[in-house]
C-alpha positions in Angstrom: 144.2 -50.1 339.8 144.7 -53.7 341.1 141.4 -53.6 342.8 139.7 -52.6 339.5 141.4 -55.5 337.7 140.4 -58.0 340.4 136.8 -56.7 340.2 136.8 -57.0 336.4 138.1 -60.6 336.7 135.4 -61.5 339.3 132.7 -60.0 337.1 133.9 -61.9 334.0 134.0 -65.1 336.0 130.5 -64.5 337.3 129.2 -63.9 333.7 130.9 -67.1 332.6 129.4 -69.1 335.5 126.0 -67.6 334.7 126.0 -69.3 331.3 126.1 -72.7 332.9 122.6 -74.3 333.3 123.8 -76.6 336.1 122.7 -79.7 334.2 125.7 -81.7 335.4 126.2 -83.4 332.0 129.9 -82.4 332.0 130.4 -84.3 335.3 130.0 -87.8 333.9 132.8 -90.1 332.7 134.0 -89.7 329.1 135.0 -92.8 327.2 136.5 -93.5 323.8 134.2 -95.4 321.4 136.1 -95.9 318.2 137.5 -92.5 317.3 134.9 -90.5 319.3 134.7 -89.5 322.9 131.2 -90.0 324.4 129.7 -89.4 327.8 128.7 -92.4 329.9 125.7 -91.2 331.8 125.8 -94.3 334.0 129.1 -93.2 335.6 128.8 -89.8 337.3 131.7 -88.1 339.0 132.0 -89.3 342.6 131.5 -85.6 343.6 128.3 -85.1 341.6 125.1 -85.0 343.6 122.9 -86.6 341.0 119.7 -85.3 342.7 120.3 -81.6 342.2 123.2 -81.9 339.7 125.6 -80.0 342.0 129.2 -80.6 342.6 130.0 -81.3 346.2 133.5 -79.9 345.9 132.9 -77.2 343.4 135.2 -74.5 344.8 138.1 -77.0 344.9 137.0 -79.3 342.0 140.2 -79.0 340.0 142.4 -79.9 343.0 140.1 -82.6 344.3 139.3 -84.4 341.1 142.0 -85.2 338.5 139.3 -85.8 335.8 137.6 -82.4 336.3 138.5 -80.0 333.5 137.8 -76.3 333.3 135.1 -75.6 330.8 136.4 -73.3 328.0 135.0 -71.7 324.9 136.9 -74.2 322.9 135.0 -77.0 324.7 131.7 -75.3 324.1 132.5 -74.9 320.4 134.1 -78.2 319.5 133.8 -81.1 321.9 131.3 -83.8 320.8 130.5 -85.0 324.3 128.6 -81.9 325.4 124.9 -82.1 324.7 123.1 -79.3 322.7 121.2 -78.6 326.0 124.4 -77.4 327.7 124.3 -73.7 328.4 127.8 -73.1 327.0 126.9 -75.0 323.8 123.7 -73.0 323.4 125.5 -69.8 324.0 128.6 -70.3 321.8 127.7 -72.8 319.1 124.4 -71.3 318.3 125.5 -67.7 318.7 126.1 -67.3 315.0 122.8 -68.8 314.0 120.7 -65.8 315.1 119.6 -63.9 312.0 119.5 -60.2 311.6 116.0 -58.8 311.1 115.0 -58.8 307.4 114.5 -55.5 305.7 111.3 -55.0 303.9 111.5 -55.1 300.1 109.8 -51.7 299.9 112.5 -50.2 302.1 115.3 -51.9 300.1 113.9 -50.6 296.8 113.3 -47.1 298.1 117.0 -46.4 298.5 116.6 -45.5 302.2 118.9 -48.3 303.4 122.6 -47.7 303.9 125.0 -49.5 301.6 127.3 -52.1 303.1 
């Protein structure tokens, strides 16, 4: 049972990590400007390799860097400093914007559709 739980947790973590596009945008300093938090793209984390956008201490990033924060669904949905190109932003903010396929007028008028 415990092995299955661990496997499920690892699979969930892998799916979460797969959403990331490895752009490195979350690894730059954040600053207050007025009442907003903005990203200063001139100040990367000291652990960010700016050539390939990878973290040099990824596996221990939360212990190594006190400014590194775990990305959450709440971040993806609500923080202003993540760009629209972020994989998490694309996945979660724009999730509800996909539209269901339209039914044809003929099909709607024929009574073959199921009521809601």
